[in-house]
N, CA, C and O atoms as a Maestro MAE file, in Angstrom:
{
 s_m_m2io_version
 :::
 2.0.0
}

f_m_ct {
 s_m_title
 :::
 protein
 m_atom[224] {
  # First column is atom index #
  i_m_mmod_type
  r_m_x_coord
  r_m_y_coord
  r_m_z_coord
  i_m_residue_number
  s_m_chain_name
  s_m_pdb_residue_name
  s_m_pdb_atom_name
  i_m_atomic_number
  :::
  1 25 -2.718 -14.983 -14.004 1 A "MET " " N  " 7
  2 3 -1.275 -14.867 -14.133 1 A "MET " " CA " 6
  3 2 -0.942 -13.515 -14.748 1 A "MET " " C  " 6
  4 15 -1.553 -13.106 -15.735 1 A "MET " " O  " 8
  5 25 0.007 -12.840 -14.173 2 A "ARG " " N  " 7
  6 3 0.368 -11.529 -14.707 2 A "ARG " " CA " 6
  7 2 1.737 -11.573 -15.377 2 A "ARG " " C  " 6
  8 15 2.581 -12.414 -15.070 2 A "ARG " " O  " 8
  9 25 1.918 -10.663 -16.277 3 A "ALA " " N  " 7
  10 3 3.182 -10.579 -17.001 3 A "ALA " " CA " 6
  11 2 4.222 -9.864 -16.144 3 A "ALA " " C  " 6
  12 15 3.872 -8.990 -15.351 3 A "ALA " " O  " 8
  13 25 5.504 -10.227 -16.294 4 A "PRO " " N  " 7
  14 3 6.552 -9.504 -15.575 4 A "PRO " " CA " 6
  15 2 6.517 -8.026 -15.967 4 A "PRO " " C  " 6
  16 15 6.361 -7.699 -17.143 4 A "PRO " " O  " 8
  17 25 6.659 -7.153 -15.002 5 A "GLY " " N  " 7
  18 3 6.646 -5.726 -15.298 5 A "GLY " " CA " 6
  19 2 5.261 -5.168 -15.522 5 A "GLY " " C  " 6
  20 15 5.113 -4.089 -16.095 5 A "GLY " " O  " 8
  21 25 4.254 -5.877 -15.084 6 A "ASP " " N  " 7
  22 3 2.868 -5.431 -15.238 6 A "ASP " " CA " 6
  23 2 2.697 -4.022 -14.685 6 A "ASP " " C  " 6
  24 15 3.156 -3.724 -13.583 6 A "ASP " " O  " 8
  25 25 2.038 -3.161 -15.447 7 A "LEU " " N  " 7
  26 3 1.835 -1.767 -15.044 7 A "LEU " " CA " 6
  27 2 0.823 -1.608 -13.915 7 A "LEU " " C  " 6
  28 15 0.760 -0.550 -13.290 7 A "LEU " " O  " 8
  29 25 0.039 -2.636 -13.647 8 A "PHE " " N  " 7
  30 3 -1.058 -2.468 -12.692 8 A "PHE " " CA " 6
  31 2 -0.971 -3.362 -11.460 8 A "PHE " " C  " 6
  32 15 -1.984 -3.581 -10.796 8 A "PHE " " O  " 8
  33 25 0.199 -3.879 -11.141 9 A "ILE " " N  " 7
  34 3 0.362 -4.657 -9.914 9 A "ILE " " CA " 6
  35 2 -0.051 -3.813 -8.713 9 A "ILE " " C  " 6
  36 15 -0.675 -4.320 -7.781 9 A "ILE " " O  " 8
  37 25 0.291 -2.548 -8.734 10 A "TRP " " N  " 7
  38 3 0.001 -1.649 -7.613 10 A "TRP " " CA " 6
  39 2 -1.488 -1.518 -7.338 10 A "TRP " " C  " 6
  40 15 -1.882 -1.138 -6.235 10 A "TRP " " O  " 8
  41 25 -2.320 -1.829 -8.326 11 A "LYS " " N  " 7
  42 3 -3.764 -1.669 -8.166 11 A "LYS " " CA " 6
  43 2 -4.454 -2.944 -7.687 11 A "LYS " " C  " 6
  44 15 -5.676 -2.966 -7.539 11 A "LYS " " O  " 8
  45 25 -3.689 -3.998 -7.444 12 A "GLU " " N  " 7
  46 3 -4.264 -5.276 -7.029 12 A "GLU " " CA " 6
  47 2 -4.836 -5.243 -5.615 12 A "GLU " " C  " 6
  48 15 -5.703 -6.050 -5.281 12 A "GLU " " O  " 8
  49 25 -4.365 -4.331 -4.794 13 A "ASN " " N  " 7
  50 3 -4.808 -4.272 -3.407 13 A "ASN " " CA " 6
  51 2 -5.191 -2.827 -3.087 13 A "ASN " " C  " 6
  52 15 -4.371 -1.920 -3.233 13 A "ASN " " O  " 8
  53 25 -6.412 -2.616 -2.659 14 A "ASN " " N  " 7
  54 3 -6.898 -1.255 -2.386 14 A "ASN " " CA " 6
  55 2 -6.146 -0.547 -1.268 14 A "ASN " " C  " 6
  56 15 -6.226 0.675 -1.150 14 A "ASN " " O  " 8
  57 25 -5.418 -1.293 -0.449 15 A "GLU " " N  " 7
  58 3 -4.636 -0.677 0.621 15 A "GLU " " CA " 6
  59 2 -3.322 -0.108 0.107 15 A "GLU " " C  " 6
  60 15 -2.649 0.627 0.829 15 A "GLU " " O  " 8
  61 25 -2.948 -0.428 -1.113 16 A "TRP " " N  " 7
  62 3 -1.676 0.015 -1.673 16 A "TRP " " CA " 6
  63 2 -1.762 1.368 -2.355 16 A "TRP " " C  " 6
  64 15 -0.730 2.005 -2.567 16 A "TRP " " O  " 8
  65 25 -2.948 1.826 -2.703 17 A "TRP " " N  " 7
  66 3 -3.076 3.076 -3.448 17 A "TRP " " CA " 6
  67 2 -4.266 3.879 -2.950 17 A "TRP " " C  " 6
  68 15 -5.156 3.368 -2.271 17 A "TRP " " O  " 8
  69 25 -4.246 5.157 -3.316 18 A "ASP " " N  " 7
  70 3 -5.326 6.075 -2.969 18 A "ASP " " CA " 6
  71 2 -5.379 7.125 -4.072 18 A "ASP " " C  " 6
  72 15 -4.557 7.114 -4.989 18 A "ASP " " O  " 8
  73 25 -6.336 8.019 -3.980 19 A "ILE " " N  " 7
  74 3 -6.428 9.136 -4.924 19 A "ILE " " CA " 6
  75 2 -6.223 10.421 -4.146 19 A "ILE " " C  " 6
  76 15 -6.922 10.684 -3.167 19 A "ILE " " O  " 8
  77 25 -5.264 11.219 -4.584 20 A "ASP " " N  " 7
  78 3 -4.987 12.499 -3.945 20 A "ASP " " CA " 6
  79 2 -6.178 13.423 -4.167 20 A "ASP " " C  " 6
  80 15 -6.594 13.643 -5.305 20 A "ASP " " O  " 8
  81 25 -6.719 13.958 -3.095 21 A "GLU " " N  " 7
  82 3 -7.922 14.788 -3.190 21 A "GLU " " CA " 6
  83 2 -7.684 16.110 -3.922 21 A "GLU " " C  " 6
  84 15 -8.603 16.649 -4.538 21 A "GLU " " O  " 8
  85 25 -6.466 16.631 -3.858 22 A "GLU " " N  " 7
  86 3 -6.164 17.906 -4.515 22 A "GLU " " CA " 6
  87 2 -5.881 17.742 -6.001 22 A "GLU " " C  " 6
  88 15 -6.393 18.500 -6.824 22 A "GLU " " O  " 8
  89 25 -5.062 16.748 -6.341 23 A "THR " " N  " 7
  90 3 -4.642 16.583 -7.734 23 A "THR " " CA " 6
  91 2 -5.487 15.569 -8.501 23 A "THR " " C  " 6
  92 15 -5.444 15.514 -9.730 23 A "THR " " O  " 8
  93 25 -6.252 14.771 -7.764 24 A "HIS " " N  " 7
  94 3 -7.068 13.706 -8.363 24 A "HIS " " CA " 6
  95 2 -6.207 12.691 -9.110 24 A "HIS " " C  " 6
  96 15 -6.643 12.100 -10.098 24 A "HIS " " O  " 8
  97 25 -4.979 12.498 -8.627 25 A "GLN " " N  " 7
  98 3 -4.040 11.537 -9.200 25 A "GLN " " CA " 6
  99 2 -3.909 10.337 -8.265 25 A "GLN " " C  " 6
  100 15 -4.129 10.450 -7.059 25 A "GLN " " O  " 8
  101 25 -3.549 9.196 -8.831 26 A "PHE " " N  " 7
  102 3 -3.258 8.027 -8.009 26 A "PHE " " CA " 6
  103 2 -1.978 8.266 -7.228 26 A "PHE " " C  " 6
  104 15 -1.034 8.860 -7.747 26 A "PHE " " O  " 8
  105 25 -1.940 7.808 -5.986 27 A "VAL " " N  " 7
  106 3 -0.739 7.843 -5.152 27 A "VAL " " CA " 6
  107 2 -0.643 6.513 -4.417 27 A "VAL " " C  " 6
  108 15 -1.659 5.887 -4.117 27 A "VAL " " O  " 8
  109 25 0.579 6.089 -4.130 28 A "LEU " " N  " 7
  110 3 0.766 4.862 -3.368 28 A "LEU " " CA " 6
  111 2 0.748 5.164 -1.879 28 A "LEU " " C  " 6
  112 15 1.129 6.251 -1.446 28 A "LEU " " O  " 8
  113 25 0.304 4.196 -1.113 29 A "THR " " N  " 7
  114 3 0.321 4.324 0.343 29 A "THR " " CA " 6
  115 2 1.591 3.675 0.882 29 A "THR " " C  " 6
  116 15 2.334 3.032 0.141 29 A "THR " " O  " 8
  117 25 1.829 3.848 2.161 30 A "ASP " " N  " 7
  118 3 2.986 3.230 2.811 30 A "ASP " " CA " 6
  119 2 2.879 1.710 2.855 30 A "ASP " " C  " 6
  120 15 3.873 1.025 3.094 30 A "ASP " " O  " 8
  121 25 1.699 1.186 2.630 31 A "LYS " " N  " 7
  122 3 1.474 -0.263 2.685 31 A "LYS " " CA " 6
  123 2 1.879 -0.976 1.396 31 A "LYS " " C  " 6
  124 15 1.917 -2.206 1.361 31 A "LYS " " O  " 8
  125 25 2.180 -0.228 0.346 32 A "ALA " " N  " 7
  126 3 2.528 -0.834 -0.944 32 A "ALA " " CA " 6
  127 2 3.881 -1.541 -0.853 32 A "ALA " " C  " 6
  128 15 4.857 -0.945 -0.396 32 A "ALA " " O  " 8
  129 25 3.952 -2.809 -1.284 33 A "PRO " " N  " 7
  130 3 5.230 -3.521 -1.287 33 A "PRO " " CA " 6
  131 2 6.121 -3.036 -2.431 33 A "PRO " " C  " 6
  132 15 5.673 -2.305 -3.314 33 A "PRO " " O  " 8
  133 25 7.364 -3.448 -2.401 34 A "GLU " " N  " 7
  134 3 8.347 -3.009 -3.397 34 A "GLU " " CA " 6
  135 2 7.896 -3.329 -4.824 34 A "GLU " " C  " 6
  136 15 8.072 -2.511 -5.727 34 A "GLU " " O  " 8
  137 25 7.324 -4.497 -5.028 35 A "GLU " " N  " 7
  138 3 6.856 -4.888 -6.365 35 A "GLU " " CA " 6
  139 2 5.795 -3.905 -6.875 35 A "GLU " " C  " 6
  140 15 5.790 -3.545 -8.052 35 A "GLU " " O  " 8
  141 25 4.911 -3.481 -5.992 36 A "ALA " " N  " 7
  142 3 3.873 -2.517 -6.370 36 A "ALA " " CA " 6
  143 2 4.487 -1.153 -6.669 36 A "ALA " " C  " 6
  144 15 4.043 -0.460 -7.585 36 A "ALA " " O  " 8
  145 25 5.500 -0.766 -5.907 37 A "LYS " " N  " 7
  146 3 6.167 0.525 -6.134 37 A "LYS " " CA " 6
  147 2 6.846 0.552 -7.500 37 A "LYS " " C  " 6
  148 15 6.764 1.543 -8.225 37 A "LYS " " O  " 8
  149 25 7.515 -0.544 -7.841 38 A "LYS " " N  " 7
  150 3 8.170 -0.620 -9.154 38 A "LYS " " CA " 6
  151 2 7.134 -0.570 -10.272 38 A "LYS " " C  " 6
  152 15 7.339 0.092 -11.289 38 A "LYS " " O  " 8
  153 25 6.035 -1.266 -10.078 39 A "SER " " N  " 7
  154 3 4.954 -1.264 -11.059 39 A "SER " " CA " 6
  155 2 4.388 0.144 -11.232 39 A "SER " " C  " 6
  156 15 4.118 0.576 -12.353 39 A "SER " " O  " 8
  157 25 4.212 0.851 -10.127 40 A "PHE " " N  " 7
  158 3 3.666 2.205 -10.167 40 A "PHE " " CA " 6
  159 2 4.612 3.150 -10.912 40 A "PHE " " C  " 6
  160 15 4.164 4.003 -11.678 40 A "PHE " " O  " 8
  161 25 5.918 2.997 -10.685 41 A "GLU " " N  " 7
  162 3 6.904 3.812 -11.406 41 A "GLU " " CA " 6
  163 2 6.799 3.571 -12.911 41 A "GLU " " C  " 6
  164 15 6.860 4.517 -13.696 41 A "GLU " " O  " 8
  165 25 6.643 2.321 -13.315 42 A "LYS " " N  " 7
  166 3 6.483 1.999 -14.740 42 A "LYS " " CA " 6
  167 2 5.196 2.603 -15.287 42 A "LYS " " C  " 6
  168 15 5.163 3.098 -16.414 42 A "LYS " " O  " 8
  169 25 4.148 2.560 -14.492 43 A "TYR " " N  " 7
  170 3 2.864 3.155 -14.879 43 A "TYR " " CA " 6
  171 2 3.027 4.658 -15.125 43 A "TYR " " C  " 6
  172 15 2.538 5.184 -16.124 43 A "TYR " " O  " 8
  173 25 3.716 5.344 -14.211 44 A "LEU " " N  " 7
  174 3 3.920 6.789 -14.365 44 A "LEU " " CA " 6
  175 2 4.758 7.109 -15.605 44 A "LEU " " C  " 6
  176 15 4.473 8.074 -16.315 44 A "LEU " " O  " 8
  177 25 5.784 6.307 -15.865 45 A "LYS " " N  " 7
  178 3 6.605 6.500 -17.065 45 A "LYS " " CA " 6
  179 2 5.770 6.289 -18.322 45 A "LYS " " C  " 6
  180 15 5.913 7.021 -19.302 45 A "LYS " " O  " 8
  181 25 4.907 5.295 -18.289 46 A "HIS " " N  " 7
  182 3 4.016 5.016 -19.414 46 A "HIS " " CA " 6
  183 2 3.095 6.216 -19.672 46 A "HIS " " C  " 6
  184 15 2.905 6.621 -20.819 46 A "HIS " " O  " 8
  185 25 2.529 6.778 -18.605 47 A "LEU " " N  " 7
  186 3 1.662 7.952 -18.756 47 A "LEU " " CA " 6
  187 2 2.423 9.130 -19.354 47 A "LEU " " C  " 6
  188 15 1.900 9.846 -20.209 47 A "LEU " " O  " 8
  189 25 3.650 9.324 -18.903 48 A "GLU " " N  " 7
  190 3 4.468 10.428 -19.410 48 A "GLU " " CA " 6
  191 2 4.753 10.247 -20.904 48 A "GLU " " C  " 6
  192 15 4.698 11.211 -21.668 48 A "GLU " " O  " 8
  193 25 5.057 9.016 -21.318 49 A "LYS " " N  " 7
  194 3 5.287 8.731 -22.740 49 A "LYS " " CA " 6
  195 2 4.049 9.049 -23.567 49 A "LYS " " C  " 6
  196 15 4.135 9.683 -24.619 49 A "LYS " " O  " 8
  197 25 2.900 8.601 -23.077 50 A "ARG " " N  " 7
  198 3 1.640 8.852 -23.797 50 A "ARG " " CA " 6
  199 2 1.365 10.341 -23.902 50 A "ARG " " C  " 6
  200 15 0.897 10.819 -24.936 50 A "ARG " " O  " 8
  201 25 1.652 11.072 -22.839 51 A "LYS " " N  " 7
  202 3 1.433 12.519 -22.836 51 A "LYS " " CA " 6
  203 2 2.318 13.191 -23.889 51 A "LYS " " C  " 6
  204 15 1.859 14.066 -24.623 51 A "LYS " " O  " 8
  205 25 3.587 12.780 -23.958 52 A "LYS " " N  " 7
  206 3 4.516 13.353 -24.934 52 A "LYS " " CA " 6
  207 2 4.080 13.026 -26.360 52 A "LYS " " C  " 6
  208 15 4.150 13.881 -27.243 52 A "LYS " " O  " 8
  209 25 3.631 11.792 -26.587 53 A "LEU " " N  " 7
  210 3 3.170 11.411 -27.920 53 A "LEU " " CA " 6
  211 2 1.934 12.208 -28.322 53 A "LEU " " C  " 6
  212 15 1.793 12.621 -29.473 53 A "LEU " " O  " 8
  213 25 1.058 12.413 -27.371 54 A "LYS " " N  " 7
  214 3 -0.170 13.159 -27.641 54 A "LYS " " CA " 6
  215 2 0.135 14.616 -27.981 54 A "LYS " " C  " 6
  216 15 -0.503 15.211 -28.849 54 A "LYS " " O  " 8
  217 25 1.131 15.186 -27.275 55 A "GLU " " N  " 7
  218 3 1.524 16.574 -27.528 55 A "GLU " " CA " 6
  219 2 2.236 16.702 -28.867 55 A "GLU " " C  " 6
  220 15 2.206 17.751 -29.511 55 A "GLU " " O  " 8
  221 25 2.881 15.601 -29.273 56 A "GLY " " N  " 7
  222 3 3.548 15.443 -30.536 56 A "GLY " " CA " 6
  223 2 4.344 16.510 -31.042 56 A "GLY " " C  " 6
  224 15 4.922 16.391 -32.122 56 A "GLY " " O  " 8
  :::
 }
 m_bond[223] {
  # First column is bond index #
  i_m_from
  i_m_to
  i_m_order
  :::
  1 1 2 1
  2 2 3 1
  3 3 4 2
  4 3 5 1
  5 5 6 1
  6 6 7 1
  7 7 8 2
  8 7 9 1
  9 9 10 1
  10 10 11 1
  11 11 12 2
  12 11 13 1
  13 13 14 1
  14 14 15 1
  15 15 16 2
  16 15 17 1
  17 17 18 1
  18 18 19 1
  19 19 20 2
  20 19 21 1
  21 21 22 1
  22 22 23 1
  23 23 24 2
  24 23 25 1
  25 25 26 1
  26 26 27 1
  27 27 28 2
  28 27 29 1
  29 29 30 1
  30 30 31 1
  31 31 32 2
  32 31 33 1
  33 33 34 1
  34 34 35 1
  35 35 36 2
  36 35 37 1
  37 37 38 1
  38 38 39 1
  39 39 40 2
  40 39 41 1
  41 41 42 1
  42 42 43 1
  43 43 44 2
  44 43 45 1
  45 45 46 1
  46 46 47 1
  47 47 48 2
  48 47 49 1
  49 49 50 1
  50 50 51 1
  51 51 52 2
  52 51 53 1
  53 53 54 1
  54 54 55 1
  55 55 56 2
  56 55 57 1
  57 57 58 1
  58 58 59 1
  59 59 60 2
  60 59 61 1
  61 61 62 1
  62 62 63 1
  63 63 64 2
  64 63 65 1
  65 65 66 1
  66 66 67 1
  67 67 68 2
  68 67 69 1
  69 69 70 1
  70 70 71 1
  71 71 72 2
  72 71 73 1
  73 73 74 1
  74 74 75 1
  75 75 76 2
  76 75 77 1
  77 77 78 1
  78 78 79 1
  79 79 80 2
  80 79 81 1
  81 81 82 1
  82 82 83 1
  83 83 84 2
  84 83 85 1
  85 85 86 1
  86 86 87 1
  87 87 88 2
  88 87 89 1
  89 89 90 1
  90 90 91 1
  91 91 92 2
  92 91 93 1
  93 93 94 1
  94 94 95 1
  95 95 96 2
  96 95 97 1
  97 97 98 1
  98 98 99 1
  99 99 100 2
  100 99 101 1
  101 101 102 1
  102 102 103 1
  103 103 104 2
  104 103 105 1
  105 105 106 1
  106 106 107 1
  107 107 108 2
  108 107 109 1
  109 109 110 1
  110 110 111 1
  111 111 112 2
  112 111 113 1
  113 113 114 1
  114 114 115 1
  115 115 116 2
  116 115 117 1
  117 117 118 1
  118 118 119 1
  119 119 120 2
  120 119 121 1
  121 121 122 1
  122 122 123 1
  123 123 124 2
  124 123 125 1
  125 125 126 1
  126 126 127 1
  127 127 128 2
  128 127 129 1
  129 129 130 1
  130 130 131 1
  131 131 132 2
  132 131 133 1
  133 133 134 1
  134 134 135 1
  135 135 136 2
  136 135 137 1
  137 137 138 1
  138 138 139 1
  139 139 140 2
  140 139 141 1
  141 141 142 1
  142 142 143 1
  143 143 144 2
  144 143 145 1
  145 145 146 1
  146 146 147 1
  147 147 148 2
  148 147 149 1
  149 149 150 1
  150 150 151 1
  151 151 152 2
  152 151 153 1
  153 153 154 1
  154 154 155 1
  155 155 156 2
  156 155 157 1
  157 157 158 1
  158 158 159 1
  159 159 160 2
  160 159 161 1
  161 161 162 1
  162 162 163 1
  163 163 164 2
  164 163 165 1
  165 165 166 1
  166 166 167 1
  167 167 168 2
  168 167 169 1
  169 169 170 1
  170 170 171 1
  171 171 172 2
  172 171 173 1
  173 173 174 1
  174 174 175 1
  175 175 176 2
  176 175 177 1
  177 177 178 1
  178 178 179 1
  179 179 180 2
  180 179 181 1
  181 181 182 1
  182 182 183 1
  183 183 184 2
  184 183 185 1
  185 185 186 1
  186 186 187 1
  187 187 188 2
  188 187 189 1
  189 189 190 1
  190 190 191 1
  191 191 192 2
  192 191 193 1
  193 193 194 1
  194 194 195 1
  195 195 196 2
  196 195 197 1
  197 197 198 1
  198 198 199 1
  199 199 200 2
  200 199 201 1
  201 201 202 1
  202 202 203 1
  203 203 204 2
  204 203 205 1
  205 205 206 1
  206 206 207 1
  207 207 208 2
  208 207 209 1
  209 209 210 1
  210 210 211 1
  211 211 212 2
  212 211 213 1
  213 213 214 1
  214 214 215 1
  215 215 216 2
  216 215 217 1
  217 217 218 1
  218 218 219 1
  219 219 220 2
  220 219 221 1
  221 221 222 1
  222 222 223 1
  223 223 224 2
  :::
 }
}
């Protein structure tokens, strides 16, 4: 069972995401459903927050 707003819903299916060969970052594929896209957006916001805190 997952929590609402789970940051990693997008990673539940390997067809929904890939790794960009140039940037080595996660990217979503066209196969990702809306729920996975929303989860991925939250994940990216979370990473940005952590980056800002680390830069302090």
